[in-house]
LODREN-430767 format. One line per 10 residues: their letters; for each residue x, y, z of N, C-alpha, C, CB. Coordinates in steps of 0.05 Angstrom, whole numbers, plus 5000, padded with zeros to 4 digits. Glycine has a CB too. Example, Ala and Ser with C-alpha at 12.3 -4.5 7.8 and 13.67 -1.06 7.14 Angstrom:
<pts>
as> 5264:4886:5156:5246:4910:5156:5264:4934:5156:5226:4911:5181  5257:4955:5142:5273:4979:5143:5258:5001:5157:5282:4988:5114
</pts>
This chain:
<pts>
mhrletdfde> 1946:5914:3080:1951:5920:3110:1926:5934:3125:1977:5940:3114  1907:5947:3109:1880:5959:3117:1873:5928:3144:1852:5964:3080  1875:5897:3121:1858:5885:3145:1882:5879:3175:1841:5849:3130  1906:5884:3167:1928:5876:3190:1924:5894:3215:1960:5881:3178  1920:5929:3206:1914:5948:3221:1882:5942:3233:1917:5974:3204  1866:5932:3218:1837:5926:3232:1833:5906:3250:1819:5919:3214  1854:5884:3248:1856:5858:3276:1873:5873:3294:1872:5824:3268  1893:5890:3286:1909:5902:3307:1888:5918:3325:1933:5922:3295  1880:5937:3314:1860:5957:3337:1846:5940:3346:1841:5981:3326  1826:5922:3332:1812:5900:3347:1822:5872:3358:1794:5894:3331
haqngtvrad> 1850:5885:3373:1858:5867:3397:1861:5836:3384:1832:5869:3424  1874:5835:3363:1869:5798:3355:1890:5791:3367:1870:5783:3320  1889:5762:3376:1918:5753:3377:1943:5760:3374:1919:5740:3367  1955:5771:3388:1987:5774:3374:2000:5748:3365:2009:5786:3395  2002:5733:3361:2008:5707:3350:1993:5700:3326:2003:5687:3368  1971:5713:3324:1958:5714:3297:1966:5744:3279:1922:5712:3303  1972:5761:3289:1984:5787:3278:2008:5779:3263:1992:5807:3302  2024:5773:3283:2052:5770:3275:2055:5745:3254:2071:5764:3301  2040:5724:3251:2032:5705:3230:2027:5720:3204:2007:5689:3239  2005:5740:3207:2002:5753:3187:2019:5770:3172:1986:5763:3191
lqmyfdalcm> 2032:5787:3198:2052:5800:3182:2080:5788:3171:2058:5819:3197  2084:5770:3177:2101:5747:3164:2092:5744:3136:2098:5719:3179  2063:5739:3129:2056:5736:3100:2062:5765:3081:2023:5727:3099  2058:5780:3105:2048:5806:3093:2082:5817:3074:2035:5832:3126  2099:5806:3103:2127:5817:3083:2130:5799:3060:2158:5816:3099  2131:5773:3071:2138:5754:3047:2127:5762:3020:2128:5725:3052  2101:5770:3020:2084:5785:2994:2099:5811:2980:2053:5797:3007  2106:5823:3004:2130:5849:2990:2154:5838:2979:2144:5871:3013  2167:5824:2993:2194:5806:2971:2177:5796:2949:2214:5774:2986  2167:5782:2950:2150:5777:2919:2153:5803:2897:2112:5773:2926
aeqtapapel> 2139:5819:2914:2136:5837:2896:2156:5859:2893:2114:5847:2899  2172:5856:2895:2201:5875:2892:2202:5880:2859:2234:5855:2903  2205:5862:2846:2212:5865:2824:2190:5877:2805:2221:5842:2818  2169:5886:2811:2147:5893:2799:2130:5916:2810:2132:5870:2797  2131:5916:2835:2120:5948:2846:2137:5968:2845:2111:5950:2874  2124:6000:2835:2132:6015:2840:2148:6024:2870:2116:6023:2833  2170:6035:2868:2190:6038:2888:2178:6055:2914:2216:6053:2873  2168:6077:2904:2153:6092:2925:2133:6073:2941:2136:6116:2910  2118:6060:2925:2090:6041:2938:2108:6018:2952:2064:6024:2907  2125:6015:2948:2138:5988:2957:2145:5993:2985:2165:5979:2940
laarvgglrl> 2169:6022:2984:2177:6032:3015:2151:6042:3025:2202:6060:3017  2129:6057:3022:2107:6065:3036:2091:6032:3050:2086:6084:3010  2098:6011:3034:2087:5992:3048:2099:5981:3074:2084:5975:3031  2128:5974:3062:2148:5964:3082:2152:5978:3104:2173:5961:3071  2149:6006:3106:2143:6023:3131:2117:6017:3146:2143:6053:3124  2096:6018:3131:2062:6015:3143:2074:5984:3167:2029:6002:3107  2085:5966:3139:2086:5943:3164:2107:5947:3187:2093:5912:3152  2132:5953:3186:2150:5958:3207:2132:5979:3227:2180:5972:3194  2118:5995:3222:2102:6010:3246:2089:5996:3253:2088:6032:3244  2077:5981:3240:2054:5965:3260:2069:5938:3270:2021:5955:3241
lralqnrtpp> 2090:5923:3266:2107:5914:3278:2115:5926:3308:2124:5913:3260  2125:5950:3305:2135:5964:3327:2107:5967:3345:2150:5994:3317  2083:5973:3333:2063:5980:3350:2055:5952:3372:2037:5989:3330  2062:5927:3353:2055:5896:3366:2077:5894:3388:2058:5868:3341  2098:5903:3389:2117:5896:3405:2113:5909:3421:2141:5896:3399  2110:5943:3422:2106:5959:3444:2081:5952:3465:2102:5985:3432  2061:5931:3456:2029:5930:3466:2032:5913:3486:2005:5920:3446  2059:5892:3479:2061:5871:3495:2082:5869:3515:2061:5851:3480  2072:5882:3537:2096:5881:3570:2120:5862:3571:2076:5868:3602  2142:5869:3574:2162:5856:3580:2156:5829:3597:2177:5874:3592
qsaappmcvp> 2165:5816:3592:2153:5784:3607:2174:5777:3632:2155:5753:3580  2151:5783:3654:2176:5779:3680:2179:5749:3683:2165:5792:3714  2168:5730:3663:2175:5697:3665:2208:5704:3659:2157:5673:3637  2217:5717:3636:2246:5709:3623:2264:5715:3647:2257:5727:3594  2278:5697:3641:2299:5691:3665:2318:5715:3654:2316:5655:3667  2328:5731:3676:2351:5757:3675:2373:5738:3665:2359:5776:3710  2396:5755:3660:2419:5749:3637:2436:5775:3649:2408:5750:3596  2462:5759:3650:2482:5774:3646:2487:5790:3617:2502:5758:3652  2481:5812:3614:2486:5826:3589:2506:5852:3588:2460:5834:3580  2518:5848:3568:2543:5866:3568:2526:5896:3549:2575:5847:3548
lsalcesaaf> 2515:5910:3579:2501:5932:3576:2514:5953:3552:2501:5944:3604  2544:5956:3558:2555:5979:3535:2566:5968:3514:2577:5999:3546  2564:5951:3509:2571:5935:3481:2548:5936:3467:2582:5905:3483  2523:5933:3486:2489:5935:3476:2488:5967:3467:2462:5929:3507  2489:5981:3477:2491:6005:3470:2500:6017:3448:2500:6015:3483  2527:6012:3444:2548:6022:3434:2540:6009:3401:2577:6012:3453  2530:5981:3405:2516:5975:3376:2496:5984:3364:2509:5954:3373  2473:5996:3382:2453:6008:3377:2460:6033:3369:2436:6006:3396  2478:6051:3383:2480:6081:3374:2496:6077:3346:2499:6102:3398  2513:6062:3337:2527:6051:3314:2507:6055:3293:2536:6022:3317
cadllcgeaq> 2484:6033:3296:2462:6027:3275:2448:6050:3273:2443:6004:3283  2437:6061:3300:2421:6086:3294:2441:6109:3281:2408:6097:3323  2460:6110:3279:2477:6130:3272:2476:6134:3240:2503:6123:3282  2484:6104:3233:2490:6091:3201:2462:6095:3191:2500:6054:3197  2446:6086:3200:2420:6087:3184:2411:6112:3181:2398:6072:3195  2402:6129:3200:2388:6145:3201:2404:6180:3196:2374:6137:3226  2417:6175:3179:2436:6203:3161:2407:6213:3145:2472:6189:3130  2389:6207:3140:2365:6218:3124:2358:6238:3143:2340:6198:3117  2350:6228:3163:2338:6253:3178:2355:6258:3192:2315:6251:3194  2378:6270:3181:2396:6293:3196:2404:6295:3225:2382:6316:3192
krvfftgeph> 2407:6264:3226:2411:6260:3259:2439:6241:3269:2379:6241:3272  2446:6251:3279:2477:6239:3292:2472:6225:3320:2503:6268:3298  2481:6199:3318:2476:6187:3349:2509:6173:3363:2447:6155:3345  2512:6179:3381:2539:6173:3388:2539:6157:3416:2557:6200:3390  2554:6142:3418:2553:6121:3447:2578:6137:3458:2560:6078:3443  2569:6146:3486:2590:6164:3503:2595:6147:3535:2574:6199:3508  2587:6125:3537:2584:6111:3561:2608:6101:3575:2567:6091:3557  2607:6091:3597:2630:6076:3602:2634:6048:3592:2631:6075:3627  2663:6037:3579:2654:6014:3572:2656:5992:3595:2669:6008:3550  2649:5968:3589:2637:5941:3611:2620:5948:3624:2653:5929:3632
itaacrpqav> 2606:5965:3626:2587:5965:3643:2567:5930:3637:2569:5996:3637  2556:5923:3654:2533:5889:3651:2510:5897:3669:2550:5852:3668  2496:5886:3661:2469:5889:3675:2458:5862:3678:2448:5908:3660  2440:5853:3696:2425:5831:3701:2395:5833:3696:2429:5824:3728  2391:5822:3673:2370:5841:3663:2349:5821:3638:2388:5873:3648  2330:5819:3628:2322:5810:3601:2329:5816:3586:2306:5810:3593  2346:5815:3565:2355:5829:3543:2342:5837:3525:2369:5820:3533  2323:5825:3512:2303:5827:3492:2287:5851:3504:2286:5800:3487  2279:5847:3528:2265:5875:3536:2284:5909:3539:2252:5867:3569  2304:5900:3550:2326:5920:3556:2328:5932:3524:2359:5903:3569
lwatlnllsn> 2339:5909:3506:2347:5923:3471:2321:5940:3465:2350:5894:3441  2300:5929:3464:2272:5954:3465:2266:5967:3472:2255:5956:3467  2260:5973:3499:2264:5996:3520:2284:6014:3507:2275:5986:3550  2317:6015:3495:2338:6027:3493:2328:6033:3465:2365:6013:3499  2320:6018:3436:2313:6030:3420:2289:6050:3415:2314:6015:3409  2265:6044:3438:2244:6071:3440:2257:6097:3449:2219:6066:3462  2278:6094:3469:2284:6115:3478:2299:6129:3453:2299:6112:3504  2314:6116:3442:2330:6126:3414:2309:6139:3396:2347:6099:3396  2291:6117:3390:2273:6127:3370:2253:6155:3379:2255:6102:3362  2249:6157:3406:2235:6182:3412:2258:6208:3410:2220:6178:3444
alqysagryi> 2277:6204:3416:2298:6221:3411:2304:6233:3380:2320:6207:3420  2300:6207:3364:2308:6216:3336:2286:6232:3325:2314:6191:3318  2270:6226:3334:2235:6240:3319:2230:6269:3331:2199:6217:3332  2237:6272:3359:2225:6292:3369:2244:6314:3383:2207:6281:3385  2275:6305:3379:2295:6324:3390:2293:6351:3374:2324:6311:3388  2305:6373:3386:2301:6402:3365:2326:6409:3353:2291:6432:3382  2355:6391:3358:2369:6388:3351:2382:6361:3335:2374:6397:3365  2403:6362:3327:2423:6337:3311:2433:6321:3322:2445:6341:3298  2445:6328:3346:2456:6307:3365:2442:6290:3385:2472:6318:3377  2452:6267:3384:2436:6251:3409:2459:6230:3417:2403:6232:3397
fidtasvggr> 2453:6225:3444:2477:6218:3459:2465:6193:3478:2490:6245:3477  2477:6165:3478:2471:6136:3494:2490:6131:3514:2471:6110:3475  2488:6139:3536:2510:6138:3557:2506:6110:3576:2508:6166:3576  2528:6094:3585:2528:6072:3606:2535:6086:3628:2547:6048:3602  2531:6080:3654:2551:6089:3678:2544:6068:3697:2546:6122:3692  2552:6058:3717:2558:6049:3744:2542:6077:3767:2598:6047:3745  2524:6078:3780:2516:6097:3798:2502:6076:3819:2496:6123:3784  2517:6078:3846:2499:6073:3869:2498:6039:3868:2466:6090:3864  2517:6029:3846:2501:5998:3858:2495:5987:3840:2474:5996:3874  2483:6008:3818:2470:5992:3789:2476:6002:3763:2439:5993:3787
avltvasegd> 2467:5994:3742:2476:6006:3729:2457:6019:3709:2495:5994:3722  2466:6047:3700:2447:6066:3688:2450:6071:3658:2449:6093:3702  2421:6070:3643:2421:6074:3619:2417:6102:3618:2405:6057:3606  2426:6129:3599:2410:6142:3592:2413:6151:3564:2407:6158:3609  2392:6160:3555:2390:6173:3523:2392:6209:3528:2353:6162:3504  2413:6226:3519:2400:6257:3516:2402:6255:3491:2415:6285:3530  2382:6285:3488:2382:6298:3462:2386:6326:3470:2357:6294:3443  2384:6347:3445:2376:6372:3446:2353:6376:3452:2379:6383:3427  2347:6402:3461:2313:6410:3467:2303:6404:3491:2291:6396:3449  2278:6407:3498:2266:6411:3522:2240:6384:3518:2255:6448:3525
fpvsvfyaaq> 2236:6369:3542:2218:6354:3540:2195:6354:3564:2231:6332:3536  2177:6364:3558:2155:6383:3575:2147:6354:3600:2119:6398:3548  2159:6355:3621:2148:6339:3644:2119:6328:3643:2148:6356:3668  2103:6344:3634:2076:6335:3630:2072:6304:3609:2060:6363:3615  2085:6321:3591:2080:6298:3563:2105:6275:3568:2087:6317:3525  2120:6273:3590:2140:6254:3599:2123:6233:3615:2165:6269:3617  2102:6249:3636:2090:6231:3650:2067:6218:3637:2085:6242:3673  2054:6234:3624:2029:6226:3607:2041:6201:3585:2016:6257:3588  2058:6200:3573:2067:6181:3553:2071:6160:3568:2090:6188:3536  2082:6154:3592:2087:6133:3608:2059:6118:3617:2104:6143:3630
khqggglwfa> 2036:6129:3614:2017:6121:3622:1991:6107:3594:2011:6144:3641  2014:6112:3570:1992:6103:3548:2001:6079:3538:1986:6123:3523  1991:6059:3551:1991:6032:3535:1998:6026:3503:1966:6022:3537  2024:6015:3503:2027:6005:3476:2049:6034:3460:1990:6000:3461  2053:6053:3481:2078:6071:3472:2101:6066:3473:2079:6092:3482  2121:6077:3462:2147:6066:3468:2158:6076:3501:2169:6079:3442  2148:6096:3507:2155:6106:3536:2142:6090:3561:2144:6136:3538  2116:6079:3543:2107:6062:3567:2124:6031:3575:2075:6055:3559  2130:6023:3553:2143:6002:3551:2173:6001:3556:2138:5994:3527  2186:6022:3560:2212:6030:3569:2207:6028:3606:2220:6065:3554
aqtarlhggg> 2181:6040:3614:2181:6049:3647:2170:6019:3646:2159:6081:3664  2153:6002:3636:2151:5977:3650:2171:5963:3645:2129:5962:3646  2194:5961:3638:2225:5946:3626:2229:5954:3657:2251:5963:3593  2233:5988:3656:2248:5994:3681:2242:5982:3707:2247:6019:3685  2212:5987:3710:2200:5971:3742:2201:5942:3741:2165:5977:3749  2200:5935:3719:2206:5901:3720:2234:5898:3736:2208:5885:3686  2253:5914:3732:2284:5904:3735:2283:5928:3759:2311:5907:3702  2264:5935:3779:2266:5948:3809:2274:5983:3799:2298:5930:3833  2264:5992:3783:2274:6019:3779:2257:6031:3766:2298:6022:3766  2257:6060:3755:2228:6069:3745:2249:6091:3715:2202:6093:3779
lylaksaafa> 2241:6107:3707:2242:6120:3680:2247:6149:3688:2214:6117:3662  2262:6163:3689:2269:6189:3700:2286:6212:3676:2289:6181:3728  2269:6230:3677:2277:6251:3661:2293:6272:3674:2257:6261:3650  2314:6285:3668:2335:6308:3671:2333:6325:3651:2362:6299:3671  2329:6350:3663:2340:6373:3640:2352:6394:3650:2319:6385:3624  2364:6401:3624:2380:6430:3626:2374:6453:3608:2409:6426:3621  2399:6471:3608:2377:6491:3592:2379:6478:3557:2389:6531:3595  2398:6462:3557:2395:6456:3527:2394:6421:3525:2426:6471:3508  2395:6405:3537:2385:6377:3539:2363:6375:3556:2404:6360:3547  2360:6346:3538:2337:6332:3556:2342:6305:3556:2306:6335:3545
svsfslpngr> 2348:6292:3581:2354:6266:3575:2335:6237:3595:2386:6267:3580  2335:6218:3587:2312:6199:3599:2333:6174:3607:2282:6189:3574  2329:6172:3634:2344:6145:3640:2334:6127:3653:2366:6148:3653  2341:6107:3651:2336:6080:3673:2348:6067:3687:2328:6062:3666  2354:6047:3708:2371:6036:3723:2368:6004:3715:2365:6044:3752  2393:5983:3725:2382:5965:3720:2403:5942:3738:2378:5964:3688  2396:5928:3751:2418:5919:3767:2444:5905:3758:2406:5904:3784  2469:5919:3776:2495:5903:3759:2488:5879:3751:2522:5897:3775  2503:5869:3733:2507:5839:3730:2522:5824:3743:2513:5832:3710  2517:5792:3741:2530:5780:3757:2538:5751:3747:2516:5781:3779
aslpqwalpd> 2569:5750:3747:2578:5720:3741:2563:5702:3743:2596:5711:3754  2543:5692:3760:2528:5674:3768:2508:5662:3746:2516:5684:3790  2496:5690:3730:2473:5687:3712:2491:5683:3683:2450:5716:3713  2473:5659:3665:2478:5658:3643:2492:5683:3629:2457:5650:3634  2508:5679:3613:2520:5703:3595:2500:5711:3568:2552:5692:3582  2493:5733:3563:2478:5737:3540:2503:5742:3518:2454:5764:3544  2496:5734:3498:2514:5737:3474:2503:5761:3456:2516:5709:3457  2513:5780:3453:2501:5804:3443:2513:5803:3412:2509:5832:3461  2491:5800:3398:2483:5799:3365:2502:5808:3364:2459:5810:3347  2521:5804:3333:2530:5830:3317:2520:5848:3310:2538:5829:3299
ftdwladgls> 2529:5867:3304:2515:5893:3292:2503:5894:3265:2533:5915:3292  2522:5876:3248:2517:5869:3232:2496:5855:3213:2528:5865:3237  2485:5838:3240:2458:5818:3234:2430:5836:3237:2457:5790:3259  2437:5857:3254:2412:5877:3255:2414:5892:3227:2413:5901:3284  2434:5904:3211:2437:5918:3192:2425:5900:3166:2467:5927:3190  2434:5878:3170:2427:5862:3142:2393:5846:3144:2456:5833:3138  2387:5849:3173:2356:5834:3170:2341:5864:3169:2344:5810:3203  2320:5866:3150:2308:5886:3146:2283:5892:3167:2301:5884:3119  2276:5867:3190:2254:5872:3199:2270:5862:3228:2226:5859:3186  2295:5874:3231:2307:5872:3260:2299:5889:3278:2335:5876:3262
pvyaalcdsi> 2297:5893:3307:2285:5915:3326:2296:5930:3316:2286:5918:3353  2327:5943:3309:2328:5960:3298:2315:5974:3282:2338:5959:3293  2310:5958:3244:2298:5972:3234:2263:5978:3244:2304:5963:3211  2252:5960:3263:2221:5962:3265:2219:5989:3286:2205:5929:3280  2239:5990:3303:2238:6013:3328:2241:6039:3310:2268:6010:3355  2263:6044:3292:2272:6067:3281:2261:6076:3259:2295:6065:3277  2241:6063:3247:2237:6067:3214:2233:6093:3209:2213:6051:3200  2215:6108:3233:2212:6135:3222:2235:6154:3209:2201:6148:3242  2254:6140:3227:2279:6162:3221:2292:6147:3195:2305:6166:3252  2291:6119:3201:2311:6110:3177:2297:6110:3146:2321:6078:3182
fpnaap> 2271:6111:3149:2255:6124:3120:2242:6145:3122:2235:6108:3106  2250:6174:3128:2234:6195:3133:2217:6203:3110:2250:6216:3140  2220:6188:3088:2212:6208:3062:2191:6191:3064:2230:6212:3031  2186:6171:3069:2162:6142:3067:2136:6158:3070:2164:6113:3098  2118:6152:3055:2093:6159:3055:2075:6153:3089:2081:6143:3029  2063:6165:3103:2059:6160:3135:2028:6145:3128:2058:6195:3160
</pts>
């Protein structure tokens, strides 16, 4: 892990880091029968954190063609997985959006941006409840993650300038699709939103992975993005 972190900090090629991470996780699988459970968990979470950092420092690719994405279904699946996996963090995640909202977007970038917003809410919200919402507003599909507590405006804007952070990636994804990242606050809640073009039947349809695939794969985007909330007791 120390060598992987050093390579990452020295901006080794992403492909090299990915290959080394794969070897690292393969070695962890081989050590499952012999390594102490707390050490194995700390090593796994360390690898997931590095995988998350690698994903966040890679800007969403404009060359990737947009597809017609079932945005409501994507957010509902992400909320269900987060709610199921993050029980130890004493948080609940609910989908409250309109059904059947679709978006014309790059699906992998939007999925990762959504998980980043969920990760921030899970880690930093003051209360227990987190909501993810989808709606159609002004001819665009709007995705919102809301959580209890305050989100200082200065922190919100500063985080978007930190390349490699979750909000930076989400902001880049929003801009790639002709929008931006927006903060709204009330007395009890803060919400972060971005909008996407509405889905079009002329675009290729993106097949949403079954949520069981995300749950069964320990290296899925859900585990990588939410690792600190899924495993809150792992060593830092």
